[in-house]
N, C-alpha and C positions, 0 to 999 in steps of 0.2 A: 331285667330278666337274665338269668344265667344261661350259659350255653353248655350242652353236653358234648360239644365238639372242641372243648378246650380242656387239655390235660396238663397236670403238674406232676412230674415224676416223684415228687416228695409226698404226694397226697393220693397215691394209688394203692389199692388193696392187694396187689399181687407182686411179690418179690420185694427186694430191698435195693433201692437205687444206689446206695453207697457201696454195696458189695458186688452188685451186678446190674448195672443200669440197662444192659442189653435185654435181660429177661423182662424188665419192667416195660421198656418201649415196645417189645414184641407183643406183650400182653395188651397194651393199649391199641396197637394196630389191629390185633385180632378183634378187639371190642368194636373198633370203627367198622370193620368189615361185617361184623355180625349185625350191626344196627343199620348200616347204610347198604341196603340190598336192592332197592328199587332204582333202576337206571333212568326212569322217566316218570317221576312223581311231580305233577304240576310243573313240567318243564325244568325239573331239577331232580334232586334225590340223593346225589352223592357229593356233598360239598367238601368232603375231606375234613381235616382237623388241624389244630395246632397242639404240639407237644412242647411244653415249657420246661427248661432245665434251669433252676435257680443257681446262683453262685454257690460253688461247693466242689468237692472232689468226689467223683463218681467212678468207681472201678468198673471195667467192662470185661466180662468173661464170656459172654454169649454174643455172637454176631447179630447185629440188628438187620433184619431182612425186610425190605420195603417193596411192596408190589401193588400199592394203591396210588392214585393220582391225588393232587391237591393236598398234600401233607407238608406242613411246615414244622421243622424241628428247630427251636430257637432257645437261646440263652440270654444272659445279661453280661457279656464280656468275653472277648477272645482270649484274654489271659496270657498272651505270649510273653515269654522271657527266654533268654538264651540258655539252652541247656549245654551248648558247646563250650561256652565260657565257663560254666560251672564245672563241667567234667575235666576241663583243662586247667583248673585252678587247684592248688593243693587243698586237700580236705581240712588241713589244719586252719585254713582261712575261713571255712564255711561258718563256724559259730559266730563270726563277726558280721555276717551278711544280714541285711534286713529281711530278705526272703530268698529261698533256694529254688523253689519249683514254680512252674506256671500256675496261674490262678484263674480267676473268673469262673465261668461255668465250664468246668474242666472234666473231660472224660479221659481216664487213664486206661489205655489199651493193654490189658493184662494177658490177652490171648497170645499163644506161641504156636504158630502153625508148624506142623510136622514137616520134616524134610521130604521133598517130592510132592507136597500138597499143591493143589491148584493155586494159581496166583491170587485168586479171590479169597482163599481160605483165611488169610490174615487181615481181612478188611473189617474195620469196626462197623461200617455201614455198607451193606450190599443191596443194590437196587436192580431188580430185573423183573420183567413181565413179558410174556409172549401174547400173541393175539392182537386184535384191533380194538380201539386205537392204541397207538403208542402210549406208554405211561407219560403223564404230563404234569408240569407245574409242581414238582417237588422242590422244596427250598430248605437250605441249611443256613442258619444265620446266628452269628454272635455267640459262639461257644468255642471251646478249645478241644482239640483231639491231640493227645500227647502219647507218643509211642514209648516214652520213658527211657529206654536204653537201646543202644546198638549192641551187636554181638561180635565176637571175634571172627575174623575172616580167614583164619588159618594160614596167614601169610608169614607168621613168625614175628610180626612186629609187636605183638602183645599190647595192642592199642584198640581195644574193642569199641570204646565210645567214639572213636573217630573213623569207624569202618563204614558208616552209613548203611549198614545191613541189619535187618531184623525180621524181614518177611511181613511186616505190618503195613497196612494201607489205611488211610483215613476214610475216604469215600470212594467206593468202587461202583461204577454204573455200567452194568454188563449188557443191557439191551438198549435198542434204539429208544430215544426219548425226545420230548419236545418241551421247550421253555422251562428248563431247570434253572434254578438260581442258587449260587453259592456266594454269600456276602458276609462281611464282618467276621470271618472265621480266623482262628489261630491254629495252625497245624505245625507240629514240631516233632522231631525225632521219629519220623516214620520213614520206612524205606521208599514208600510211594505216598505222596500226599493225596492227590486227586487223580484217579484214572477213570477215563470216560470213553466208552465206545459209542460210535454212531450218534454224535450230538447234533441237535438241530435247535437253533434259536437259544443257545446256552449263554448265560451271563455269569462270569466269574469276576466279581467286583469288590474292591476295597477289603481284601483279605491280607493276612500276614502268614505266608506259607514259606517257611525257611527251616534250615538245618534238617532238611529231609533228603533222603537219597535221590529222589526225583520229586519235583513239586507238582507240575501240571502236565498230564499226558492225555492228548486227544488222539485216540487210536481208531483204526479201521477205516472210518470215514466221517464226514460231517460237513455242515454248511451253516452260514448265516449266524455266526456266534461272535461273542466279544469277550476279551480278557482285558480289563481296564482297571487302572488305579490301584494295583496291588503292590505289595512289598514281597519280593520273591528271592530266594537264594538256595540252590540245591548244593549237594556235596560233589566232590570231585569225580565221583563215579557216574553221575547221572545228569538228567536234564532239568534245567530250571523250567523250560517251557518247550514241549515237544508236540508237534501236530503232523498227522499224515493223511493223505488223500482227502484234503479239506478244501473247500471253496468258500470264499466270502468270510474269512476270519479277520476280525479287527483286533489288533493289539496296540493299545494306546495308553499313555500316561502311567506306565508301570515303572517301578524302580527295581531293576533286577541286579542284584549284587552278587559277589562271589559266594561260594566257590564252585558253582556248577561246571561241568565239563563243556557246556555251552550256555549262552544266555537264551537264544532262541534257535531251535532246530526244526526246519521244515523238510518233510519228505513228501514229494508230489503234492505240494500245496499250491493252489492257483488262485489268481484274482483276489488276493488278500492284501491287507495293509499293516505295516509296522511303522508307527509314527509317534513322535513326541514322547519317546521313552528315554530313560537313562539306564545305560548298560555299563556295568563295571565287572571286570574279570581279571583273574590272575593267569589266564592261559590263552593261547591262540584258539581259533575256532569259536569266537564269540557268537557269530551269526553263521549258521550253516543252512544253505538252501540247495537241496539235492534231489535226485530221482525225478527230474523233470519239473521241478518247481518253477512256474512260469507266470508271467503277467502280474507279478507282485510289485507293490510300491513300498519302498523302504525310505522314509523321508523324515528329516528334522529330528533325528535321534542323536544322543550323545553317547559315544563309545569311549570307554577308558580302560586301557590295559596296563597293569603294572605287575611286579613280582609280589608274591605273597609276603607280607611284612611280619606276620605273626609266627613266632618260633614253633609252636606245637604243630602247625600245619605245613611248614615249609618242605617237609619230606614228600608231600603228595602233589600230584599233578594229573592232567588228563591224557598224558601220553603223546601229545602233539608237539611238533617243533615249530620254530618261528618261520619256516618256509611254507607252512600250511596256509597261512593267511588269517588275519583277524576276521575278515568277512570272506566266506567261501561260497562261491556261486556256481551252480551247475543247473542251467535251465535257460529258457528262452524269454526274451522280451520283458525282463525285469527292469525296474527303474530304481537305481540307488542314487538318491538326489538329496543334496543339502543336508548331509549328516556331518557332524563334527566328530572327528576321530583323534583321540590322543593316545599315545603310547609312551610310557616312561619306564625304562628298564636299563640297569647297568649292563654294559657289554659283556661282562663276565658270566652273566646268566642267560645269554642268548644261545639257543641251540639250533642246529649244530654250531660248534665253536667257530667263530669267524664269519658266520652267515649274515646276510643282509635280510632283516625281517621283512616279510611281505604283509601289507595292510589289506588291500582288496585283491582277491585272486579269483578270476573267472576261469573255471576249469573246462567247461564245455557249454554248448548251447549257442544261440545266436540272437542278435537283435537286442542285447542288453544295453541300457543307457546308464552310464556312470558320470554324474555331472555335479559340479560345484560342491565337492566334499573337501573342506579344509582338513588337512592332516598335520598334526603337531607331534613330532617324534623327538624325544629327548632322552639323554642318558645322564646319570648322576656322575658328578665329577670325582666323588670319593672312590677309592679303590676297594674299600671294605664296607659292606652294609651290615650294620649291627642288627642282630636278631633280638626282638623284644621278648621278655619273658611272658609266661602264660597269663599272668594276672593283669597284663596291660593291653588287652585286646582292643578295647575301644580307643584309647589314646593313641595306640600305635597306628591303627587304621586311619584315624582322623588326621594325624600328623602326616601320614603318607599321602593322603588325598590333597592336603593343603600345600604340600611342598611344590613350589614353582621356582624357588630361588636356587642358585648353584647348579643349574642344569645346562647342559650343552646339547647342541643339535645332534641327533642320531641319524645316520644314513639308513634310509629304508627304501624299499620298492613300494611306492604308493599304490600303483595298480599294475597287476601282472595279468595279461591276457594270454592264456595258453594256446598253442597252435590248434587244438581241437575246437576252439571257440572263435567264430568269425562273425562279421557284419555287426560288430558292436560299436557303440559311440562312447568315447571317453573325452569329457570336456572339463577343464579347469579342476582337475583332481590330482595334479602332480606336474612337476616340471618335466621337460623333455628327458632329463637324465634320471627321473624317478619312475618313469613308466616303461614297462616292457610290453611292446605291442608290435604286431606286424601291420604297418601302416598301409600295406597294399590290399588288405582285406578287412580293415577296420578303420573307422573315422577317429581322428585324434586332434584335440586342441590342447596345448600345454597351458598350465597355469602361468600367467606372466611373472617374470622374475623382476623384482624392483631394480631399477637402474639399467636394465637391458633395453636395447633399442628394438622396438617391435618390427617384425618383418615388413618391408615395404615402406618404412618411415625413416626419417632422418632427424 
């Protein structure tokens, strides 16, 4: 028995999905609303529907507006491929490539929001509904949203495809919602990948969201949500993962790679967990917890900071110097426990010149615990670091990641507790000479130094 609640965009009688899939999906949503009108028919009545996008290239000129619950929009492949590598490779090389553009079930966002338009105007998918109950159980799965191109930033650099600006958003959820799911998606070359307001029981899982100005933004408020098992990497201007006024957020098993201005940024996020992630960055400020972010657990993560090795992007950074801290903490009663932190950078690239880089910096707040965080800080022995050409992005970055030979120890401040922060506990996260702390108002135990005689022993 066939279901009239299953739609295929290539088999609908309104619009052309290849020239404007937005018009087609909006027509399908209108059909669902016209058929599903009874809110209580035999203890049901509004089951929602599935909209299927087969593999193919579908241009989008009309914003998709979703205001019904229980809708799943799904494809058959996230189709991600690097647009950054393509645009930073000479066009003369393109004819020799196997493929140039993202694939799978791919939506090409052709909308161009006007200057001064609302931030939601450039969203491919816009979700909002007022009244009770909150809109619930909308799902996006297994297709690609491609912003196609970035635009010039008027800086005079004449480098538009590396600006990370175009006013486009993949998924924009404007109103409070419950139990949304975003999984198996590929989002690329959007100024904002996913922007969500007032999330509750949200799951963002197993997506590839990269080469976007900002990847995931949880705004206004939220609770009880998870961001797990994703591959994420924003541009130097924006956030890889940002959350504000949030409680009970779980961030686990993600691989967050460069070149976002931060890997994770919390603003007034409380009682949340960041665990078992791999973070890789080219800049300080990898983890920022500010505006009263408190009672959070940061544990069993791997942090790695190095200099940008790829020539086309070496001119860009996030504007922070090495005194800012790789981990920047401003809040109360956070636990930074059992993380492995690596920094490898040639001394000539440290800013300010001659500074001692800071790894963990607690700026304000009280009662924070920093314990058992091994810190490996090294510098390259060569005086000149060669810049790889644009066509060697993958090999250059892999070689940089695997380089552990020919390195010397780099002097760093492992932990710095600012005077405004007191009643903290720092254990086994740096030697006595690597930790800046007022021991009269904070508790401290140094990492034992091999060969040194422990106090009180002979």
